[in-house]
N, C-alpha and C positions, 0 to 999 in steps of 0.2 A: 659436825655434820656427818650423817650416816649415808653411806654409799649403797645404792641398791645393787643386789646381785642378780635380781630378776625383775623385769618390768615388762608387762604385756598389756596392750590396749586392745579390746575387742569391741568392734562397732556393733551397736544394737540395731542391726539392719532393718528389722521389721518396723521399728519406730520411725526410721528415716523414710520409710514409704508411707506408713499410716498417717503420721501427723501432717505432712504437707498435703496429702490427698484429702484428709478430713477438713483441713483449713480451706483448701480450694473449693471443695464441694459445698461448704457452708457459705462461702463468699460468692460463689458463681451466680446464684439467683440475684444477688444484690448488684453484681457487676453487669448483669444482663437486663436489669429492671430499668424503666425510664428514670431519668435523672431525678425527677421530683418525687419518685416513690422509693428511693433508696434510703437505707438506714444512714445515720450520720457517719462521716468518715472516721471519727474517733472510735466508734463502735467497731468498724471494720478493722482498724488498726489494732484494737484490743484483741480481736479474734486472731489475727495474724501474729501478734506479739505473744499471745499465750502459747501458740504452737512453737514459736521460736524458743520460748522459755523452757518448754518441755524438752526440746532437743538439747538445749544447753545443760539442763540438769540431769537428763537421763540418756543422752545419746550414745554413750559408750560405757564400758566397764573396764577399769584399769586395776590390775592386780600387781602388787609390788612386794618384793621380799628383800629384806636387809638382814643384817646380823642380829638385830634386836627383835624383829617381828614381821608379821605379814599384815599388809594393809590393802584395802580395796575401796574404790570409790566409783561413783557414776558421774557421767557428764564431763564438762569442760571447765566447770567452776570449782572443782575440788570438794564439792558438797552435794550430796551426803557422803560421808566417809566413815569407815570403821577400821579398827586395828586390833590385832591379837598378838600378844607377846609370845615368842617361841616357847618360853617356859610354861605357858598356859596350855600348850597343845600336847595332848597325850598320845594321839595317833593321827596318821594321815594316810589316805588311800585314794586311788583313782576311782572314779564313780561315773556311772553312765546314767544320764537323766532319762526318765520315761516320759513319753508324750511331748507335747509342745510346752515349753516353759521359758518364760523370759520375765525379768524384773525381780522384784523383791517379794518374797512370800514365805509363809510358814507352811511346812509340810510335815509328814511323819518322820522324814529324815532330819528335820531341824529347820533352821532358817536357811533359805536359799537365795542366792544372789547370782543372777544369770543375765546374759544378753543374747540369748539364742544359742543354738547348737545343742549337742547331746552329751558333750564331754564335760566333766567336772572333777573337782577334788573335794573329798569329804574330810573335814577335820572333826575329830572328837576332842573336846576340851577336857581338862582335868576335873571340872565341875560337872561333867556329864552332858553338857550341851553339845549339839552338833551344828556345824556350819557347812553348807555346800556352796562352793564357788565355781561358777562356770569358767571354763578355760579351753581354748582351742588346742593347747598342748598340755593336757592334764597329766600325762605320764611324766613329762619333764618337770613340771611344777611340783608334783607330789615327791619326786626324787630329791629335788633341791630342798624342799621343806624338811623331809625326813633326814637328810644329811646334816641339817643344822639344829635338829632337836637336841636338847640337853640329855645326857645319859641319865636314866632313872637310877635312883639309889634304893 
């Protein structure tokens, strides 16, 4: 069993406001409609359930570092999940995000995984790919990763 030396969960705050509000707004006309004009209860449950599923899958970003590698995942179900071995990381640096960015996306900086905020860590992998991970304490995370990188030969 590998023990984490760093683990931080960052709540995807915007999603926790947007998803319930969108679900409520989509259901409100149905709840206010006369009983005989409403959509089936199963359909209303599907709308509410899809919002709940989105929060369970994407409601937070968890970044974890152990002696073997760095992993990150969204949500509370442990999926989607990614992992990079420390031996695959060529460089790490603190990074400041531009504009409003949240979620998973491809940018000029590489693949970006964020949950809001402006601070991040940028990894450059040995194969040239770049990964940007959102972090509320990017300076500490970058230092912890850098201190565990294998010495280049």
